[in-house]
C-alpha positions as CSV (number, residue, x, y, z in Angstrom):
1,M,-47.6,-12.4,-25.5
2,R,-46.6,-14.6,-28.4
3,N,-50.2,-14.7,-29.5
4,L,-50.2,-10.9,-29.5
5,I,-47.0,-10.3,-31.3
6,L,-47.4,-12.9,-34.2
7,P,-50.5,-11.2,-35.6
8,M,-48.7,-7.9,-35.5
9,L,-45.8,-9.3,-37.4
10,R,-48.2,-10.7,-40.0
11,L,-49.8,-7.3,-40.2
12,L,-46.4,-5.7,-40.8
13,H,-45.6,-8.2,-43.6
14,A,-48.9,-7.3,-45.3
15,D,-49.0,-3.6,-44.8
16,D,-46.7,-1.7,-42.4
17,R,-48.6,1.6,-42.5
18,G,-49.4,2.4,-38.8
19,A,-48.7,-1.2,-37.7
20,F,-45.4,-0.4,-36.0
21,G,-47.0,2.3,-33.9
22,V,-49.8,-0.1,-32.9
23,L,-47.2,-2.7,-31.9
24,V,-45.3,-0.3,-29.8
25,G,-48.5,0.9,-28.2
26,M,-49.5,-2.6,-27.3
27,L,-46.0,-3.4,-25.9
28,F,-46.2,-0.3,-23.7
29,G,-49.8,-1.1,-22.7
30,T,-48.8,-4.6,-21.5
31,G,-45.7,-3.3,-19.7
32,V,-43.2,-5.2,-21.8
33,L,-41.1,-2.1,-22.8
34,L,-41.3,-0.6,-19.3
35,G,-40.0,-3.9,-17.9
36,M,-37.2,-4.1,-20.4
37,A,-36.3,-0.5,-19.6
38,A,-36.3,-1.2,-15.9
39,L,-34.1,-4.2,-16.4
40,T,-31.6,-2.5,-18.6
41,I,-31.5,1.0,-17.2
42,D,-32.4,0.8,-13.5
43,V,-30.5,-2.4,-12.9
44,G,-27.6,-1.0,-15.0
45,R,-27.5,2.0,-12.7
46,L,-27.4,-0.2,-9.6
47,Y,-24.4,-2.0,-11.1
48,Q,-22.7,1.3,-11.9
49,E,-23.4,2.6,-8.4
50,R,-22.0,-0.6,-6.9
51,A,-18.8,-0.3,-9.0
52,E,-18.3,3.4,-7.9
53,L,-18.9,2.6,-4.3
54,Q,-16.5,-0.4,-4.4
55,N,-13.8,1.7,-6.1
56,G,-14.3,4.4,-3.4
57,A,-14.0,1.8,-0.6
58,D,-10.9,0.3,-2.2
59,A,-9.2,3.7,-2.5
60,G,-10.4,4.8,0.9
61,S,-9.1,1.7,2.7
62,L,-5.7,2.1,1.0
63,A,-5.5,5.8,2.0
64,V,-6.3,5.0,5.6
65,A,-3.8,2.2,5.7
66,K,-1.1,4.5,4.2
67,S,-1.8,7.1,6.9
68,C,-1.4,4.5,9.6
69,V,2.0,3.4,8.2
70,T,3.5,6.9,7.8
71,A,2.0,8.7,10.7
72,A,-1.2,8.6,12.8
73,C,-4.2,6.8,11.3
74,T,-6.5,9.3,9.6
75,P,-10.0,7.6,9.2
76,G,-11.4,10.8,7.7
77,T,-9.3,10.5,4.6
78,A,-11.6,7.6,3.4
79,A,-14.4,10.0,2.6
80,T,-12.3,12.1,0.3
81,Y,-11.3,9.1,-1.8
82,A,-14.8,7.6,-1.8
83,N,-16.2,10.9,-3.1
84,L,-13.5,11.2,-5.8
85,N,-14.6,7.8,-7.1
86,A,-18.3,8.6,-7.3
87,K,-19.5,10.0,-10.7
88,D,-21.6,12.6,-9.0
89,G,-18.8,13.4,-6.5
90,T,-20.6,12.2,-3.4
91,S,-21.1,9.1,-1.4
92,T,-21.3,8.0,2.2
93,V,-18.6,6.4,4.3
94,T,-20.7,4.6,7.0
95,L,-17.8,3.0,8.9
96,V,-14.0,3.0,9.1
97,C,-12.6,0.4,11.5
98,G,-9.8,-2.1,11.9
99,H,-6.6,-2.7,13.9
100,D,-3.5,-0.6,14.1
101,V,-0.6,-1.4,16.5
102,K,-0.7,2.2,17.6
103,G,-4.4,2.0,18.4
104,G,-5.5,4.5,15.7
105,L,-8.6,2.6,14.6
106,P,-11.7,1.4,16.4
107,G,-12.4,-2.3,16.3
108,C,-14.8,-3.7,13.6
109,P,-18.1,-5.4,14.3
110,G,-18.6,-9.0,13.3
111,S,-19.1,-9.5,9.5
112,T,-22.6,-10.0,8.3
113,G,-21.4,-12.6,5.7
114,T,-23.1,-10.8,2.9
115,R,-21.5,-10.1,-0.5
116,V,-21.4,-6.4,0.2
117,D,-19.7,-6.7,3.6
118,C,-16.1,-7.2,4.5
119,P,-15.1,-10.8,5.6
120,A,-14.4,-11.8,9.2
121,A,-11.4,-10.1,10.8
122,P,-8.0,-11.4,9.9
123,A,-5.6,-13.2,12.3
124,S,-5.1,-11.5,15.6
125,G,-2.4,-8.9,15.5
126,S,-2.8,-8.2,11.8
127,N,-2.9,-4.5,10.8
128,Y,-5.9,-3.7,8.6
129,A,-8.5,-1.0,7.7
130,D,-12.0,-1.7,6.6
131,V,-14.0,1.1,4.8
132,H,-17.8,0.7,4.3
133,T,-19.5,2.9,1.7
134,A,-23.1,3.5,0.8
135,T,-25.3,5.4,-1.7
136,R,-25.7,9.1,-1.3
137,T,-27.1,11.4,-3.9
138,T,-26.3,15.1,-4.5
139,G,-29.6,15.8,-2.9
140,G,-28.6,14.0,0.3
141,S,-30.8,10.9,-0.1
142,S,-29.4,7.5,0.8
143,L,-31.5,5.9,-2.0
144,L,-30.6,5.5,-5.6
145,P,-33.9,6.5,-7.3
146,P,-35.4,4.4,-10.1
147,V,-36.0,5.7,-13.6
148,F,-38.5,3.2,-14.9
149,A,-39.1,0.6,-12.2
150,R,-41.6,2.7,-10.4
151,S,-43.9,2.7,-13.5
152,L,-44.4,-1.0,-13.4
153,V,-47.7,-2.3,-12.2
154,G,-47.7,-2.8,-8.4
155,N,-44.4,-0.9,-8.0
156,A,-45.6,2.6,-7.5
157,G,-44.3,2.8,-4.0
158,Y,-40.7,1.8,-4.8
159,A,-38.5,4.8,-3.8
160,G,-35.1,3.3,-4.7
161,T,-32.3,1.2,-3.2
162,T,-29.3,1.8,-0.9
163,V,-26.3,0.2,-2.5
164,L,-23.5,-0.9,-0.2
165,A,-19.8,-1.9,-0.5
166,C,-16.8,-2.6,1.7
167,A,-13.0,-3.0,1.2
168,R,-10.1,-4.0,3.4
169,A,-6.5,-3.0,3.2
170,L,-3.8,-5.0,5.1
171,W,-0.3,-3.7,5.9
172,G,2.8,-5.1,7.4
173,P,6.5,-5.6,6.9
174,A,7.7,-5.4,3.3
175,L,9.7,-8.4,2.2
176,A,11.1,-7.5,-1.2
177,S,12.4,-4.4,-2.9
178,Q,15.2,-2.9,-5.0
179,S,17.8,-1.7,-2.6
180,L,21.0,0.3,-2.4
181,A,23.6,-2.5,-2.3
182,M,24.1,-2.1,1.4
183,T,22.8,-3.9,4.5
184,L,22.4,-2.7,8.1
185,S,22.6,-4.7,11.2
186,V,19.8,-5.4,13.7
187,C,22.2,-3.8,16.2
188,A,22.3,-0.5,14.4
189,W,18.5,-0.5,14.0
190,T,17.8,-1.4,17.6
191,Q,20.2,1.3,18.9
192,A,18.6,3.9,16.7
193,T,15.0,3.0,17.3
194,G,14.9,1.4,20.8
195,G,13.7,-1.9,19.4
196,T,10.1,-3.0,19.9
197,P,8.0,-0.9,19.7
198,P,10.4,1.3,17.7
199,T,10.7,5.1,17.8
200,F,11.8,6.5,14.5
201,G,13.6,9.7,13.5
202,A,16.7,9.8,15.7
203,N,19.8,11.0,13.9
204,V,22.5,8.2,13.9
205,R,26.0,7.5,12.7
206,I,26.6,4.0,11.5
207,F,30.1,2.5,11.0
208,V,31.1,0.1,8.3
209,R,30.9,-3.5,9.5
210,D,34.7,-4.1,9.9
211,A,35.4,-0.9,11.7
212,P,37.3,-1.7,15.0
213,N,35.6,1.1,16.9
214,A,32.0,0.1,15.8
215,P,29.8,-1.5,18.4
216,T,29.9,-5.3,18.7
217,C,26.5,-7.0,18.5
218,A,25.8,-10.4,19.9
219,G,25.6,-13.0,17.1
220,L,27.8,-11.1,14.6
221,S,31.1,-12.6,13.7
222,A,32.8,-9.2,13.6
223,P,32.0,-5.8,14.9
224,G,30.2,-3.3,12.7
225,E,26.9,-2.0,11.6
226,F,26.7,-1.8,7.8
227,G,28.2,-3.7,4.9
228,W,28.2,-3.6,1.2
229,L,26.3,-6.2,-0.9
230,A,27.2,-7.8,-4.2
231,G,25.1,-5.5,-6.5
232,N,24.0,-5.7,-10.1
233,G,26.5,-3.2,-11.5
234,N,24.7,0.0,-10.6
235,C,25.1,-0.2,-6.9
236,T,21.6,-1.7,-6.4
237,A,20.6,-5.2,-5.3
238,T,17.3,-7.1,-5.7
239,I,16.3,-8.1,-2.2
240,D,13.8,-10.8,-1.3
241,V,13.9,-11.6,2.5
242,T,12.0,-14.8,1.9
243,A,14.7,-16.3,-0.3
244,S,16.7,-19.0,1.3
245,G,20.3,-18.8,2.1
246,P,22.6,-15.9,3.0
247,V,23.3,-12.9,0.7
248,A,26.8,-12.3,-0.7
249,G,28.7,-9.3,0.5
250,N,31.2,-7.1,-1.4
251,D,34.3,-5.3,-0.4
252,P,34.8,-2.1,-2.5
253,G,38.2,-1.5,-1.0
254,K,39.3,2.1,-0.4
255,N,37.4,3.5,-3.4
256,L,33.7,3.3,-4.3
257,S,32.6,2.6,-7.8
258,Q,31.2,5.5,-9.8
259,P,27.6,4.0,-9.6
260,C,27.9,3.9,-5.8
261,Q,29.2,7.4,-5.6
262,D,26.3,8.6,-7.8
263,A,23.8,6.6,-5.6
264,L,25.0,8.1,-2.3
265,T,25.0,11.7,-3.6
266,S,21.6,11.3,-5.1
267,Y,20.0,9.9,-2.0
268,V,21.4,12.6,0.2
269,A,20.2,15.3,-2.2
270,S,16.7,13.8,-2.5
271,G,16.0,13.0,1.2
272,A,13.8,10.1,0.0
273,P,13.7,6.9,2.1
274,I,15.8,4.0,0.8
275,F,14.8,0.4,1.5
276,I,17.8,-1.4,3.0
277,P,17.8,-5.0,4.2
278,I,18.5,-5.8,7.9
279,F,20.9,-8.6,8.8
280,D,21.2,-10.4,12.1
281,T,24.2,-12.7,11.6
282,T,27.2,-12.8,9.3
283,T,29.9,-15.2,8.1
284,G,33.3,-14.4,6.7
285,T,35.0,-11.0,6.2
286,G,35.7,-8.6,3.4
287,S,34.7,-9.8,0.0
288,G,34.0,-13.2,1.4
289,A,31.3,-12.0,3.8
290,T,27.7,-13.2,3.7
291,Y,24.7,-11.8,5.5
292,H,21.5,-13.4,6.8
293,L,18.6,-11.0,6.1
294,V,15.6,-10.7,8.3
295,G,13.7,-7.7,7.0
296,L,13.7,-4.4,5.2
297,A,14.3,-1.0,6.9
298,A,13.4,2.5,5.6
299,F,16.4,4.7,6.0
300,V,16.9,8.4,5.1
301,L,20.6,9.0,4.2
302,T,21.7,12.4,5.2
303,G,25.5,12.1,4.8
304,Y,28.6,10.0,4.7
305,A,32.3,10.2,5.6
306,N,35.5,8.5,4.4
307,M,33.8,7.2,1.2
308,N,36.6,7.8,-1.1
309,P,36.8,9.5,-3.5
310,L,33.7,11.4,-2.4
311,K,34.2,14.5,-0.4
312,D,32.8,14.1,3.2
313,A,29.2,15.2,3.6
314,I,28.6,15.3,7.4
315,P,25.3,16.7,8.6
316,A,24.6,18.5,11.8
317,P,24.7,17.6,14.7
318,F,27.7,15.4,13.7
319,S,31.3,16.5,13.0
320,K,34.4,14.9,11.6
321,S,35.3,13.6,15.1
322,D,32.3,11.3,14.8
323,C,34.0,9.5,11.9
324,P,37.7,10.4,12.1
325,N,40.5,9.4,9.8
326,G,42.9,7.0,11.5
327,K,44.9,4.0,11.0
328,T,42.0,2.0,9.6
329,T,39.9,5.0,8.4
330,P,36.5,3.4,8.7
331,S,33.6,4.6,6.5
332,C,30.5,6.0,8.1
333,I,27.0,6.9,7.0
334,F,24.6,9.3,8.7
335,G,20.8,9.5,8.7
336,H,17.7,8.3,10.5
337,F,15.3,5.4,10.3
338,T,11.7,6.1,9.3
339,Q,8.5,4.5,8.1
340,A,7.7,4.4,4.4
341,L,5.8,2.4,1.8
342,V,7.8,0.3,-0.6
343,P,6.7,1.8,-4.0
344,V,6.0,-1.5,-5.7
345,T,3.4,-4.2,-5.1
346,T,4.9,-6.7,-2.7
347,T,4.0,-9.4,-0.2
348,V,2.8,-8.2,3.2
349,G,4.9,-10.2,5.6
350,T,4.9,-11.0,9.3
351,G,7.7,-10.8,11.8
352,T,9.7,-7.8,13.0
353,Y,8.7,-4.5,11.5
354,F,11.8,-2.4,10.6
355,G,9.9,0.6,9.0
356,A,9.6,-0.6,5.4
357,A,5.9,-1.4,4.8
358,A,3.7,-3.0,2.2
359,I,0.0,-2.5,1.7
360,K,-2.5,-4.7,-0.2
361,L,-6.2,-5.0,-0.7
362,A,-7.8,-8.1,0.8
363,G,-11.4,-9.2,1.0
């Protein structure tokens, strides 16, 4: 090739009339330009297809995992997200599989070990969703057709390539979140959900920790089901269950701060889940109390009583008799435990699942 091009360059230097056309013609004739076009355009299209399919698999696996957390697993949602990430609006989801504690996903076959496959299954008991995607054109073909590669010598029979991708989403107990500066006991959660496996959604009344008429739970130094935490000034607390040592409590006395009043009324009005830490043991009382945290719960606050100076907001089916005024006038909150995703990227943990979940891509 060098022997062909150098004379052409000398010809261009001497007289460029018609020489450029001759050079291009020779390059086409020898397949150089076609090879370069196949390399840049066809291979570029393969990389683009791979990126779109990988984005679709990523989005699809996250969507399936979210459905498994909040309700029943919905494998069919993977196709919607895979298509949305394809430039031509279409792709193929060849397989959705994994493990869900509720049995909502079929098991996955063994990994092929290739770059386009998901890795081997994670540790036994891990919740995960694998989504496999593949090429599909608007015409229904599973092959990405070439533009120039078929024109190369000896390549006339090349019909295209099926591009593959796979993504995995893991989910489990969330370990960190911004929380209302409040903590709930394992006792309250167990009584409301039935323990393991939990059943969510039952309406409950929860007494303040030091209320004399609240249930006593084994391992707690005093009866009671919820307590206030030392917050950051706006009635919220940064919670990291993996942090060592107990978390300091707070005793607001008979009157809540304005930020806590605003927080309670806002959560009741919105109906959105709040992520509240669960404690299993306590030390001390009042403002000297500390709590040992073991997880995060998702809790929908529907009302409260004896939260001075707030006016009681007691939802049906409860009444004032469920949190009466008396000699000690205990505070109460009302609501139900649920399942929800912590709306920030966080570590997917192990251990008891209290309803607050985290999802991440893996593999």
